[in-house]
N, C-alpha and C positions, 0 to 999 in steps of 0.2 A: 788441762794445765796451761797456765799463763805465765810468760816471762816479759820483762822488760830487756829489750836488746840494746845495750849502750854502745856508741861508736868506739869507746875506750873505757876500760874499767875505772879509770881515774875520773870519769865524768861525775862532777859532783851533783849536778841537776838530776841525772838518772837516779843517783843514790838517794836524793831527797824524795823523789816521786815514788821509789820503791818502799821507803819507810812510811810514806803518808797513805799509799794505796794498799799496802800488804802484799804487792806482787813483787816476788823475787826477781833479781837481775840475773841474766844468762852469763855463763862463763865458758872458757875453753873445755873444761872437763865435762861439761854437760853434753857436748857434742857426742862423745863415745857412749855416755850413759843414756842419754835419751834420744839423740838424733833429731827430734822434732818435738814440737808443741802444738796444742790446739790453736793458740793465739800468741802472736809475737808483736809486742808494742815496740816499734823500731825507733830508737832514740839516735838518729844521725849516722847509722851504720850504711855504707854505700854497697856492701856485699852481702849476699845471702849465705847464711851459714846453717840454718835449720830448715827442716820441712815444716809446713804448717801455714796458717793464714798470717799474713803480715798486715799490720796497720801502719802504713807508710812503706810501701814497697821499696826494698833496697835499690832497684833499678831507678826509680823516680827519684830516691834521695841522691843516688849518684848523679844525676842530672843537675840537681840543686846545688850539689857541692862543686860543680864545675861552672865557673863564670861564663865561659863561652857557650857552653851547652844551654844553660839558663837564658842567656841572651837570645839565643836562636828560638828557643821554645816560646819565650814571651814574644818575640817578633812574630812567629807563626800564629799565636793567638791574638795578635793585635793589642798586646798589654803595653801601657805607656811606660818607657823606659829611655834612658840617655842613648843617643845615637851611637853606635859602635862600628868598628871595623877591625880586620886583621891585617890590613895594608898599611904599612908604615908610610908609603909615599902619600896616601890620602890623609893620614893623621898629621903629617908634616904640612899638607895643604890646609888643613883646619887651623893648626897653629900659626901658620903665616898669615892666615886670614883673620887673625884676632881672636881665635878661640882657644881656650885652655884645654889641654888634653890630658887624660888620665891614662898612664901606661900601666897595664896589669901584667906583672912579670910572674905572677903565681896564680895560675887559674884556680887553684884550691887553696889559696892563702885565706887566713882568717885574721881578724882584728887589724886589719890595715896592711898586713904583710904583703910585700911585693908591689905596693903601689908607688909610683912616681908620677908627680904632677908637674907638667911642663906648661908654663905660662907663655904667651906670645912675647912678653917683656923679658923672658930669661935669655941669658947670653949662651943659649944651648940649643940643640935640636932634638928631635925624636929619636929614641934608640930602639933597637929591636926588642919586640915584646910579642907575645901570642895574642894580645888583645888590647885594643885602645877604645876609650869611650870619651865622648865630649863632656866636659865638665858643665854641670847645670847648676846655675845660681840658686840658692835656697836660703829662706828664712828660718825655717824649722825641719826637723827630721824626726820621724815616727817609727815606732816598731808596733805592727799591727799583728796580734796573735789570731790566727784562723784556725778553727776546729770544725771539721766536716763542713765547710762551706759558710760557717758563721763566725763572726768576730766575737771573741770571748774576752779580749783585752786589749787596751791601746796604752802605749807608754809613748812619752816625749823625751828625747834627749835634750838635756838642759846642762848648762855650764855648772861646773862645781866652783863655787865662790872661793874655795880655798886655794885654787890654783892661780899662780900669778898669770898676768896678761901674757907675758912672753912665752909661756908653756902652753897656751891654748891654741889648738889648731881648729879654726873653724871650717876648713875643707874637709878634713877627716875626723869626724866626731866619734870618738871612742873613749874609753875610760883613761887610756893612757894619755889621750890628748886633752884631758880636762873635761870629759862629759859623763854624765850619769843618766840613768833612765829614771823617769818620775811619771807619776799617774795623777797627781793632784791638779785639778783645774785643766785637765786636757780635753780639749773639745776639737777633734779633728773634723775638717771638711768632709762631707759624705763621700766625695770622690776618692779620698784617701782610702776609706774602708772597702770601696768598690773596687779599687785597684788591687788591694791586698786579696780580696777573694778571687779576683780574676787571676792573679798571679799563681796562687796555690791550685786553682783549677787548671791552668796552662801546664803545670808540671805534674798534675795528676796526683797531688799530695792529699792525704787525709787530714794533716795539720802541718803548720808552718808559721814561723814568725817572719813578717815581711818588713824589711827596712825601706822606707819611703821618704823621698825629699819633697818639700813643699815650698813653692814660690808664692808668696802672698800678693806680690804685684801683678802676676799673670793669673793667679787663682789656678795654677796647675800643679800636678804632682807627677813624679817619676819613680818607679820601683828600682831599687838598687840590687837587692839580693833576698833569697828566701832562706831562712835558717831552719834547719831540721832537728837541731839540738840546741835551742836556745838557753842561755843561762838564766837560771831561775833562782829566786830567793823570796822569802817573805810570802807576800800575798800571791805571787806568781805561782809559788808551789801549789798553794790552795787551789788556785783557779785550774791549773793543769789536773790536779789529782781529782777535783771534783768533776772535771769533764770526763776523765777516764772511767770513774766509778759509775757516772751517769750513762755512759755509752754502752758499757759491757755489763749487763744485769748479773752475770755469772759471778762476779767478784763482789756483788752486794751482800753476799752471805757466805757461808763456809769458812774455810781456813783463812781467806783473804780478809772477811770481816773480823775473824778472831785475832788475826795479827794487829788489825787496827785498834781493836778494843784493847789488846794487851799494851799498846802504845799510848793509849789515852785519846783515841780518836773516834 
């Protein structure tokens, strides 16, 4: 028996994958009823609830969910990333020396939550935070989807033309700040895909969506974070569903194939 284990039952992406693959999602009631499953495809949950084989171990997902733990794991593996510190005195030295500093007030924040950017030109100083990183100038930002060590999709963050200039934030590129993911005419430098694979390997993840910044002038990239429950829509759903079906032969037939057939897949 196989289940998709979502980090939250409201996770739309895990629901889309469940519908497309024919694999049901786990829920609280199943803990008492089943206790465990043969295989659990873990969609972003950082705690283990069931017995059985996990695809993306909860302990490794927990590392990916923590910004400081991720930075330490990437550093240990020699993966390129922005310089970081937990020392506010050093962070202030960076700022005073002409470097923009990113304060991370929420180690498990998503969608830019808990970020405060302090420029050398700001009439303010560094404030207490659990993590500081040096801001790295970038021209482009990519999301590279890695599955079992192989890149299965690459998207680029591009500005939504419908968003007024005054509402666009080029430093924190997310949907709220005027950006969307695109894949048309996306041609990342080979080092970007290599960094994404190395990042997932460093965190011992079976799959992950790696956010990477690219500086065209220096021809260098840095890893920002690894998402273990990336938002999926359209073609992304198909890409992940196909990867799941290909990886696990046991769902290519039987009740899983029947559910897909009943849904027109």
